VEXNUZA-16447 format. One record per residue (C-alpha): x, y, z. Coordinates in steps of 0.2 Angstrom, whole numbers, padded with zeros to 4 digits, always signed. Example, Ala and Ser with C-alpha at 12.3 -4.5 7.8 and 13.67 -1.06 7.14 Angstrom:
! residues 2
+0062-0022+0039;+0068-0005+0036;
***
This chain:
! residues 935
-0369-0180+0121;-0376-0164+0132;-0394-0160+0129;-0400-0142+0123;-0405-0128+0135;-0422-0130+0138;-0432-0115+0129;-0446-0106+0141;-0461-0107+0135;-0467-0094+0147;-0461-0078+0152;-0465-0076+0171;-0465-0061+0183;-0465-0063+0200;-0471-0048+0215;-0464-0054+0232;-0472-0040+0241;-0473-0037+0259;-0490-0039+0260;-0493-0048+0245;-0487-0061+0233;-0492-0061+0213;-0488-0071+0198;-0491-0065+0180;-0483-0072+0164;-0485-0072+0146;-0481-0084+0131;-0465-0084+0125;-0468-0089+0108;-0482-0076+0106;-0480-0059+0110;-0498-0053+0107;-0505-0066+0117;-0506-0053+0131;-0502-0054+0151;-0513-0065+0161;-0512-0068+0180;-0508-0085+0190;-0523-0088+0201;-0514-0096+0216;-0522-0111+0224;-0523-0107+0243;-0532-0114+0260;-0545-0102+0263;-0552-0109+0279;-0549-0128+0285;-0550-0139+0272;-0558-0127+0260;-0545-0124+0245;-0548-0108+0232;-0537-0099+0219;-0533-0081+0221;-0523-0069+0211;-0516-0062+0228;-0505-0075+0241;-0504-0064+0256;-0485-0066+0260;-0489-0072+0277;-0485-0089+0287;-0494-0094+0303;-0487-0109+0311;-0499-0117+0322;-0498-0126+0339;-0496-0145+0339;-0513-0152+0337;-0522-0137+0334;-0526-0139+0315;-0530-0158+0308;-0520-0165+0295;-0534-0163+0284;-0539-0146+0286;-0521-0141+0278;-0524-0151+0261;-0517-0144+0246;-0518-0149+0229;-0499-0154+0226;-0488-0163+0239;-0485-0153+0254;-0468-0147+0260;-0459-0131+0268;-0441-0126+0264;-0441-0121+0282;-0444-0137+0290;-0457-0131+0301;-0470-0142+0305;-0486-0138+0295;-0485-0121+0291;-0500-0111+0284;-0497-0099+0270;-0508-0087+0261;-0526-0081+0265;-0529-0094+0279;-0514-0089+0287;-0520-0070+0289;-0537-0077+0295;-0529-0087+0310;-0516-0073+0312;-0532-0062+0315;-0538-0074+0329;-0522-0080+0337;-0508-0070+0343;-0488-0072+0343;-0489-0084+0328;-0489-0075+0310;-0474-0071+0302;-0477-0054+0292;-0466-0042+0282;-0452-0053+0277;-0448-0043+0266;-0445-0027+0277;-0433-0039+0288;-0422-0042+0271;-0415-0025+0271;-0413-0023+0291;-0393-0025+0293;-0394-0024+0310;-0401-0041+0313;-0393-0059+0305;-0406-0059+0292;-0402-0078+0291;-0407-0082+0310;-0424-0088+0313;-0431-0072+0321;-0449-0073+0315;-0462-0071+0321;-0454-0058+0330;-0456-0058+0348;-0465-0075+0347;-0464-0086+0362;-0452-0101+0365;-0463-0112+0359;-0467-0106+0342;-0456-0112+0326;-0447-0099+0320;-0438-0094+0304;-0425-0082+0295;-0432-0067+0284;-0423-0075+0271;-0430-0093+0274;-0447-0084+0275;-0446-0076+0257;-0440-0093+0251;-0455-0100+0257;-0467-0089+0248;-0456-0092+0232;-0457-0111+0234;-0476-0111+0237;-0479-0101+0220;-0467-0113+0212;-0477-0129+0217;-0493-0119+0213;-0486-0116+0197;-0479-0133+0193;-0496-0141+0198;-0505-0131+0185;-0491-0132+0172;-0484-0149+0176;-0475-0150+0159;-0467-0133+0160;-0459-0131+0178;-0457-0114+0183;-0438-0116+0186;-0438-0120+0167;-0446-0103+0163;-0439-0087+0162;-0442-0077+0178;-0441-0058+0183;-0443-0055+0202;-0446-0037+0208;-0437-0030+0223;-0438-0011+0229;-0427+0002+0218;-0418+0006+0236;-0414-0013+0241;-0394-0011+0242;-0383-0025+0236;-0385-0036+0252;-0404-0036+0252;-0402-0039+0233;-0391-0055+0235;-0402-0061+0250;-0417-0059+0238;-0408-0071+0227;-0403-0082+0240;-0422-0085+0245;-0425-0090+0225;-0411-0100+0226;-0416-0109+0240;-0434-0110+0233;-0428-0120+0219;-0427-0104+0206;-0410-0102+0204;-0410-0093+0187;-0420-0076+0186;-0417-0057+0184;-0421-0044+0195;-0430-0027+0190;-0433-0012+0202;-0453-0012+0207;-0456+0007+0201;-0449+0002+0185;-0460-0013+0184;-0477-0003+0187;-0471+0009+0173;-0468-0006+0162;-0486-0011+0165;-0490+0006+0160;-0481+0004+0143;-0489-0013+0138;-0505-0008+0143;-0505+0008+0134;-0493+0003+0120;-0506+0006+0105;-0509+0025+0112;-0493+0029+0120;-0486+0043+0108;-0501+0053+0113;-0502+0047+0130;-0484+0055+0132;-0484+0068+0119;-0486+0083+0134;-0473+0072+0147;-0454+0077+0150;-0453+0068+0167;-0463+0056+0176;-0463+0051+0197;-0467+0034+0198;-0472+0033+0216;-0474+0016+0224;-0479+0013+0243;-0481-0005+0247;-0487-0012+0263;-0468-0011+0270;-0458+0001+0258;-0459+0018+0250;-0449+0021+0233;-0447+0035+0221;-0441+0034+0204;-0440+0046+0192;-0440+0043+0173;-0437+0055+0161;-0446+0057+0142;-0439+0062+0127;-0443+0059+0108;-0433+0052+0093;-0436+0060+0076;-0450+0049+0071;-0458+0055+0086;-0458+0040+0096;-0454+0041+0115;-0439+0038+0122;-0437+0035+0140;-0423+0034+0154;-0424+0031+0171;-0412+0045+0180;-0416+0045+0198;-0421+0033+0212;-0423+0037+0231;-0417+0030+0247;-0423+0016+0256;-0439+0019+0265;-0448+0007+0278;-0463+0014+0278;-0479+0010+0270;-0496+0002+0272;-0490-0008+0290;-0486+0010+0297;-0503+0016+0295;-0510+0000+0301;-0498+0002+0315;-0503+0020+0319;-0522+0015+0319;-0519+0000+0332;-0511+0013+0344;-0527+0024+0342;-0538+0009+0344;-0526+0001+0360;-0527+0019+0369;-0547+0017+0366;-0547+0000+0373;-0537+0006+0387;-0547+0021+0393;-0560+0009+0402;-0548-0003+0411;-0542+0001+0426;-0523+0004+0428;-0524+0006+0408;-0520-0009+0396;-0503-0012+0385;-0504-0025+0372;-0488-0037+0371;-0480-0037+0355;-0491-0052+0347;-0507-0046+0352;-0503-0028+0345;-0498-0037+0328;-0516-0047+0330;-0525-0030+0332;-0514-0023+0317;-0523-0035+0305;-0539-0030+0311;-0536-0012+0308;-0529-0015+0291;-0545-0023+0286;-0557-0007+0293;-0543+0004+0285;-0547-0004+0268;-0565-0003+0271;-0566+0015+0277;-0555+0021+0261;-0563+0012+0249;-0577+0017+0237;-0594+0020+0246;-0586+0018+0264;-0599+0016+0277;-0598+0029+0289;-0589+0019+0304;-0582+0002+0305;-0579-0009+0321;-0563-0015+0328;-0564-0030+0338;-0549-0039+0347;-0553-0056+0353;-0548-0062+0371;-0536-0074+0374;-0536-0093+0380;-0552-0097+0388;-0557-0078+0388;-0559-0080+0368;-0577-0071+0365;-0579-0065+0383;-0562-0057+0385;-0564-0049+0369;-0565-0029+0366;-0572-0018+0353;-0569+0000+0347;-0578+0010+0333;-0568+0021+0321;-0576+0034+0310;-0572+0036+0290;-0567+0054+0297;-0553+0048+0309;-0546+0036+0297;-0546+0049+0283;-0537+0062+0295;-0523+0051+0303;-0518+0042+0286;-0521+0056+0275;-0514+0070+0285;-0503+0060+0296;-0494+0049+0280;-0497+0062+0266;-0499+0080+0273;-0499+0095+0263;-0481+0101+0265;-0470+0115+0256;-0458+0111+0244;-0443+0116+0256;-0448+0106+0269;-0438+0089+0272;-0438+0073+0281;-0434+0074+0299;-0421+0065+0305;-0416+0059+0322;-0404+0049+0332;-0417+0034+0333;-0431+0028+0322;-0446+0021+0326;-0444+0003+0332;-0459-0009+0331;-0458-0029+0331;-0438-0025+0328;-0440-0015+0313;-0433+0002+0312;-0448+0012+0302;-0443+0028+0296;-0443+0040+0309;-0452+0053+0300;-0470+0045+0294;-0474+0060+0281;-0472+0052+0263;-0474+0069+0255;-0460+0075+0265;-0449+0061+0261;-0454+0064+0241;-0449+0084+0244;-0432+0078+0251;-0430+0066+0235;-0434+0079+0223;-0421+0091+0232;-0408+0080+0233;-0410+0078+0214;-0411+0096+0209;-0396+0096+0200;-0402+0082+0187;-0419+0090+0187;-0411+0106+0182;-0427+0115+0190;-0438+0105+0182;-0452+0096+0193;-0460+0080+0187;-0476+0083+0176;-0483+0066+0176;-0487+0054+0190;-0488+0036+0192;-0495+0030+0208;-0494+0010+0213;-0495+0001+0229;-0513-0004+0236;-0513+0010+0248;-0518+0020+0233;-0534+0009+0231;-0538+0024+0242;-0544+0038+0233;-0541+0050+0246;-0523+0047+0246;-0521+0048+0228;-0527+0065+0227;-0518+0071+0241;-0503+0066+0234;-0506+0073+0217;-0511+0090+0225;-0495+0091+0234;-0486+0089+0218;-0496+0101+0209;-0493+0114+0223;-0477+0114+0222;-0476+0115+0203;-0490+0130+0203;-0499+0120+0190;-0510+0102+0186;-0500+0088+0182;-0504+0072+0172;-0509+0055+0181;-0505+0040+0173;-0518+0027+0176;-0515+0012+0186;-0530+0001+0183;-0524-0011+0197;-0511-0007+0208;-0510-0023+0218;-0505-0033+0202;-0496-0020+0191;-0479-0025+0196;-0481-0043+0192;-0488-0038+0176;-0473-0026+0173;-0460-0040+0177;-0467-0049+0163;-0468-0033+0152;-0449-0032+0155;-0446-0048+0148;-0455-0043+0134;-0445-0028+0132;-0429-0037+0134;-0433-0047+0119;-0437-0033+0108;-0456-0035+0109;-0461-0020+0119;-0455-0002+0124;-0440-0003+0135;-0435+0009+0150;-0415+0013+0147;-0403+0020+0163;-0392+0007+0166;-0386+0007+0185;-0395+0020+0195;-0381+0025+0206;-0363+0026+0205;-0351+0015+0215;-0336+0020+0222;-0320+0011+0230;-0316+0018+0247;-0299+0025+0249;-0296+0036+0264;-0278+0040+0258;-0266+0047+0272;-0279+0047+0286;-0286+0062+0277;-0305+0064+0274;-0312+0047+0267;-0311+0048+0249;-0317+0036+0236;-0314+0034+0217;-0329+0029+0205;-0328+0012+0198;-0346+0010+0192;-0353+0026+0185;-0371+0029+0187;-0380+0025+0169;-0368+0010+0166;-0375-0002+0154;-0381-0019+0163;-0370-0034+0155;-0355-0023+0151;-0340-0024+0161;-0329-0009+0167;-0310-0011+0174;-0302+0001+0182;-0285+0003+0175;-0279+0018+0183;-0275+0009+0200;-0266-0008+0202;-0266-0019+0220;-0253-0029+0226;-0261-0045+0232;-0256-0060+0241;-0260-0076+0237;-0269-0087+0250;-0274-0073+0262;-0291-0064+0263;-0291-0047+0253;-0306-0036+0256;-0312-0019+0249;-0326-0005+0255;-0336+0001+0244;-0350+0016+0244;-0363+0020+0233;-0371+0038+0230;-0388+0040+0235;-0388+0056+0224;-0378+0067+0214;-0380+0085+0209;-0374+0088+0193;-0363+0077+0181;-0362+0057+0187;-0344+0057+0192;-0334+0046+0179;-0324+0031+0179;-0306+0035+0190;-0313+0050+0195;-0311+0053+0216;-0325+0060+0226;-0325+0066+0246;-0339+0054+0254;-0340+0068+0268;-0347+0081+0255;-0362+0071+0251;-0374+0057+0256;-0365+0041+0253;-0370+0023+0258;-0358+0010+0264;-0360-0007+0257;-0356-0024+0267;-0337-0024+0262;-0332-0036+0249;-0320-0051+0254;-0313-0067+0247;-0296-0079+0248;-0289-0078+0233;-0280-0094+0225;-0270-0098+0211;-0282-0109+0200;-0266-0121+0198;-0256-0121+0213;-0268-0118+0228;-0254-0118+0241;-0246-0103+0231;-0242-0089+0241;-0233-0077+0230;-0238-0059+0229;-0249-0053+0213;-0254-0037+0206;-0273-0036+0199;-0286-0024+0193;-0305-0021+0197;-0316-0026+0186;-0336-0021+0189;-0351-0025+0182;-0370-0022+0184;-0374-0037+0180;-0390-0042+0168;-0397-0052+0184;-0397-0033+0193;-0383-0036+0204;-0367-0028+0207;-0352-0041+0204;-0333-0036+0208;-0317-0045+0202;-0300-0045+0205;-0292-0048+0187;-0274-0052+0188;-0264-0040+0179;-0256-0050+0168;-0273-0058+0161;-0282-0041+0162;-0282-0040+0141;-0284-0059+0139;-0302-0064+0137;-0300-0079+0147;-0287-0077+0164;-0287-0079+0181;-0300-0069+0191;-0308-0069+0208;-0326-0064+0213;-0326-0053+0228;-0343-0056+0238;-0351-0044+0249;-0350-0050+0268;-0368-0050+0275;-0365-0056+0292;-0357-0049+0307;-0357-0035+0317;-0354-0014+0315;-0339-0010+0305;-0328+0004+0307;-0330+0018+0293;-0317+0017+0282;-0306+0006+0274;-0294-0002+0288;-0281-0005+0277;-0279+0011+0268;-0279+0019+0283;-0265+0028+0289;-0256+0018+0303;-0240+0024+0313;-0224+0024+0303;-0216+0015+0319;-0226-0002+0316;-0211-0009+0308;-0201-0007+0326;-0215-0013+0335;-0216-0029+0325;-0199-0032+0328;-0202-0032+0346;-0214-0043+0344;-0203-0056+0336;-0189-0055+0347;-0200-0061+0360;-0211-0074+0350;-0201-0075+0336;-0196-0092+0329;-0176-0090+0332;-0171-0093+0350;-0166-0076+0357;-0161-0072+0374;-0175-0063+0383;-0175-0062+0400;-0192-0063+0411;-0192-0043+0414;-0192-0041+0395;-0205-0051+0391;-0217-0044+0405;-0213-0027+0398;-0219-0029+0382;-0232-0020+0381;-0225-0005+0388;-0210-0006+0375;-0223-0006+0362;-0232+0009+0370;-0215+0021+0370;-0216+0018+0350;-0234+0018+0347;-0241+0028+0359;-0253+0023+0375;-0262+0008+0370;-0280+0018+0372;-0274+0028+0356;-0271+0014+0346;-0285+0014+0332;-0292-0003+0325;-0279-0003+0308;-0265-0002+0319;-0272-0015+0334;-0276-0029+0319;-0258-0026+0311;-0253-0030+0330;-0264-0044+0332;-0258-0052+0314;-0240-0049+0320;-0244-0060+0336;-0253-0072+0326;-0238-0076+0315;-0228-0080+0330;-0242-0089+0342;-0232-0105+0343;-0219-0093+0354;-0232-0091+0368;-0229-0107+0374;-0210-0104+0379;-0215-0099+0397;-0230-0095+0408;-0223-0076+0406;-0224-0079+0387;-0242-0084+0388;-0248-0072+0399;-0242-0059+0388;-0247-0067+0372;-0265-0069+0378;-0267-0051+0385;-0259-0043+0369;-0269-0054+0357;-0286-0052+0365;-0282-0034+0367;-0279-0031+0348;-0294-0041+0342;-0307-0034+0353;-0322-0032+0350;-0320-0048+0338;-0326-0037+0325;-0324-0019+0315;-0313-0024+0303;-0320-0034+0286;-0304-0047+0289;-0309-0050+0307;-0320-0066+0303;-0305-0074+0295;-0293-0067+0312;-0307-0075+0323;-0307-0091+0313;-0286-0092+0315;-0289-0090+0333;-0302-0103+0337;-0291-0115+0329;-0281-0113+0347;-0295-0116+0358;-0297-0135+0359;-0277-0136+0363;-0280-0124+0377;-0265-0116+0387;-0248-0122+0390;-0245-0119+0407;-0263-0123+0414;-0257-0124+0432;-0254-0105+0431;-0268-0095+0438;-0264-0080+0429;-0262-0089+0413;-0278-0096+0414;-0288-0079+0419;-0278-0070+0403;-0284-0086+0392;-0303-0082+0398;-0300-0062+0397;-0295-0067+0378;-0312-0074+0374;-0320-0062+0384;-0314-0047+0374;-0316-0056+0356;-0334-0063+0359;-0343-0050+0347;-0335-0061+0333;-0337-0078+0339;-0353-0087+0332;-0368-0095+0340;-0359-0112+0339;-0342-0105+0346;-0350-0096+0362;-0361-0110+0366;-0344-0119+0366;-0337-0109+0379;-0352-0109+0388;-0351-0127+0389;-0333-0122+0400;-0341-0111+0408;-0354-0122+0415;-0341-0135+0420;-0331-0123+0429;-0344-0117+0438;-0354-0133+0444;-0342-0147+0442;-0339-0156+0458;-0323-0163+0466;-0323-0180+0457;-0328-0171+0438;-0313-0159+0443;-0300-0172+0446;-0306-0178+0428;-0307-0164+0418;-0296-0164+0401;-0282-0155+0402;-0286-0145+0388;-0301-0139+0398;-0295-0123+0406;-0299-0117+0424;-0306-0103+0428;-0313-0093+0444;-0330-0088+0447;-0325-0071+0442;-0317-0075+0427;-0334-0085+0422;-0345-0072+0427;-0336-0059+0416;-0336-0073+0403;-0353-0079+0403;-0359-0061+0403;-0352-0058+0386;-0359-0071+0376;-0374-0062+0367;-0376-0074+0355;-0381-0089+0366;-0400-0092+0366;-0411-0081+0377;-0417-0098+0386;-0396-0100+0392;-0393-0082+0398;-0410-0084+0408;-0400-0097+0416;-0384-0086+0419;-0396-0073+0427;-0405-0085+0438;-0387-0090+0445;-0382-0073+0447;-0397-0068+0457;-0393-0083+0468;-0376-0074+0472;-0386-0059+0476;-0398-0066+0486;-0385-0077+0496;-0375-0061+0499;-0389-0051+0506;-0393-0067+0518;-0376-0065+0525;-0378-0048+0527;-0364-0044+0514;-0364-0031+0501;-0370-0033+0483;-0354-0038+0472;-0352-0027+0460;-0345-0038+0446;-0362-0049+0448;-0373-0033+0445;-0363-0028+0430;-0363-0046+0422;-0382-0045+0426;-0383-0030+0417;-0375-0038+0403;-0385-0053+0403;-0402-0046+0405;-0398-0030+0394;-0413-0025+0383;-0401-0019+0369;-0386-0031+0365;-0370-0025+0358;-0367-0038+0346;-0380-0051+0347;-0396-0050+0338;-0411-0042+0346;-0420-0060+0346;-0410-0069+0359;-0413-0057+0374;-0420-0065+0390;-0438-0063+0389;-0445-0046+0397;-0456-0057+0410;-0440-0066+0418;-0431-0048+0417;-0446-0039+0428;-0443-0053+0441;-0423-0047+0443;-0429-0031+0443;-0441-0033+0458;-0424-0041+0468;-0414-0025+0461;-0428-0014+0468;-0425-0021+0483;-0406-0014+0487;-0401+0002+0493;-0396+0010+0477;-0389+0025+0486;-0376+0013+0495;-0376+0002+0480;-0374+0012+0466;-0371-0003+0453;-0389-0008+0457;-0394+0007+0449;-0383+0004+0434;-0388-0014+0432;-0408-0009+0434;-0403+0004+0421;-0398-0008+0408;-0413-0021+0411;-0428-0008+0410;-0420+0002+0394;-0431+0007+0382;-0430+0000+0364;-0449+0005+0358;-0448-0014+0355;-0463-0020+0366;-0458-0038+0364;-0442-0034+0373;-0447-0019+0384;-0453-0020+0403;-0470-0015+0407;-0475+0003+0409;-0479+0003+0428;-0461-0006+0432;-0454+0009+0420;-0461+0019+0429;-0456+0013+0446;-0438+0010+0440;-0438+0030+0433;-0443+0036+0449;-0431+0027+0459;-0417+0033+0445;-0420+0050+0450;-0422+0049+0469;-0407+0044+0470;-0398+0056+0458;-0393+0045+0445;-0386+0052+0429;-0397+0060+0416;-0391+0048+0403;-0398+0034+0414;-0413+0041+0416;-0414+0045+0397;-0410+0026+0394;-0426+0019+0405;-0438+0034+0401;-0434+0036+0379;-0426+0027+0365;-0406+0033+0366;-0391+0029+0362;-0376+0025+0373;-0361+0038+0376;-0344+0033+0376;-0340+0030+0395;-0359+0020+0397;-0351+0010+0382;-0335+0007+0391;-0342+0003+0407;-0355-0010+0399;-0342-0020+0388;-0330-0019+0404;-0318-0008+0393;-0315+0006+0379;-0318+0002+0362;-0304+0005+0348;-0302+0025+0344;-0316+0027+0329;-0326+0012+0332;-0344+0015+0337;-0357+0002+0343;-0375+0006+0335;-0386+0003+0352;
***
């Protein structure tokens, strides 16, 4: 007999913050017992353990032998979900990180919402040296939760945390991808069952709980509340409307939430660090620019100074000291004094300027990038607030918020709280009510417990349902992108909604995918279920695609077509779920249904839904041509017809440069279904490899591309049929170069093995090579190796060293530098990869050495040398990747002297984006029309 489910003894709220993690709890059996904070035991100094209500969300990765085992002893058995040896978490991590640069993991939560990196790859600490252990943003977040779990279970051994009713807080603006990754972090920490609640709501729940006895009086004159939550890494806005029932009790409804902003206390610390860095450099000959690791260290010092100078009874000034490195730890230290007025001017006027209501947040082509994070371009939180309120004017019906609740550690500074309140009062033309938040550092964790109490009917509850509307992207007939509403704003949690007006024909055993969008704001009445909206007429956020392979639950090999509906629900956990429901079972309680999962890995996608976009009506004729050449039935086809297949396809479909992604992928699918036919002759194999690679380039851009890559990769180990045909071998490597952007790190490393063999094997080794290892010329390998952006940076450095030797060898012979070699060097050492993660670029010191080699060439005669130097010196704004300013100035001066294109000069002098021509040259060919790369 199965045991009954364990009833939770405690209601537990966890605020997994960018800066601090806080835990609060209450007795599940006694709602009147009050909410308490968990004192979290942590290392305060080597060998010293103490309990604190705040656990700094930081990890320090010590060097081997840096700390003795006895220095790290905690009251419970130690272990780390990331398998890192002896990491230090909490207060002592902050202390060590301020002393030793490059070993501190910070802002993991901000990285969870950074979709342009692989958030499950080991990339933190950002910019750290190769000998420093690294963890992913998800794993770092999991480690803080696992630490909390261990601390709780030590304190309550008979009531393990995983058996309690848990509520975890997240920014209101987290998209579905970031929410899913947060849940994954909790699962890794051994906390698979919990609910999510938005942080601004949690802060207001804390107010409701603290003021429950006087709530009616407190809100008597309130009709709309603005909750402004500015944490260490993010800024969140939420609106809560207040009405009163016939008994005079306040009824609360969350009506709007703001966009995601990576803007908070970290940005303020960074601004102060830049000021201090400038002053420290003033006394140094030639100036001084800190490395990313040293700047991170300085930020920690500036954070402490900021909090001191903006606190009650603050001193007139504070000294910021940056210790020297290594043997110069003391002698090499530098100190700068900053005053209370300077900090107030920079933080108050810089981040909370008094602006007019009609001012909106500035937008640009590229935001600020520091430590790899894309911070909001406009640092003025008041302008972002004005934009938020203007966007929601339809819902506001002209009434600005009359009440303000502030949350987040930055508002411990009275000057910041006053400025925000004064700005909002100025817009209103009259004062507003300020709701008291007695402790912004812990309010969210306490509010998470109050939310759990409200769910049980033991405390006031905020209504509102889904904060946004969700849409299925249609993009019918190539018209302006349209979408149908599948979950209206305000939909209640836990209630499934079905889109009955639309049916979808899907084939079992093959991947299916849908593209979703969500509204950032809606003027007037929110769209209703089934209503069509024009995505070009408002601000909508594209979500990661939903995809799955549907299998019949009774017969996994079933390949028949079925008809399904979409069923959508905002779960009680706080995440969006979408199911495909077989039409035959649509009215049954239990039928065939498949959960669609968000795809959180991969590169940029082409906007819109590839399946739904218009494709050439002559695709059927094109597939028939492919069938004639490669189909299963033997047909009499001469060699000339095989060779001219591409020209025949272009006659019906137009020049291949105009083939867009949906058309290309349909052609690839047709080729892949007939892959066996490529072995009929060398001519068949050449044509098939050439077309397949072209139609799947660059390996991503459509939600089904991972599945297509999986099918294609299955051919790799068998190699080519006609391995003695040089052109077949060349087309083989061209195919893999073209689709490299869709290959995983492991697959690219496998290609790197063949790359190395073809370049380094001696005659004896070549004689014993397996027949499946395809031969490749130096030029084939050069272009392939340059396209492997996901291999570790150290391997790229080896490839680059080989390229540099080729250049130096040609120079000694008096030969001109090879154009292909220079192109490959530009790609291998690029500061901004196309499909790879920025954490795997070649280190800037190595690239600086390559640039000195290029500077020795005559750029007027060898234009590709200037092209390569441009990409090696390209500015990203991330000082862990950027070259030194002095070398940058030299490169920029040389580019100007030889009359290089203005874009090349801009790429070196500022953060910018490539145009179509530069992208084509860098990739070696054009991207499919409509597909753009961010970078």
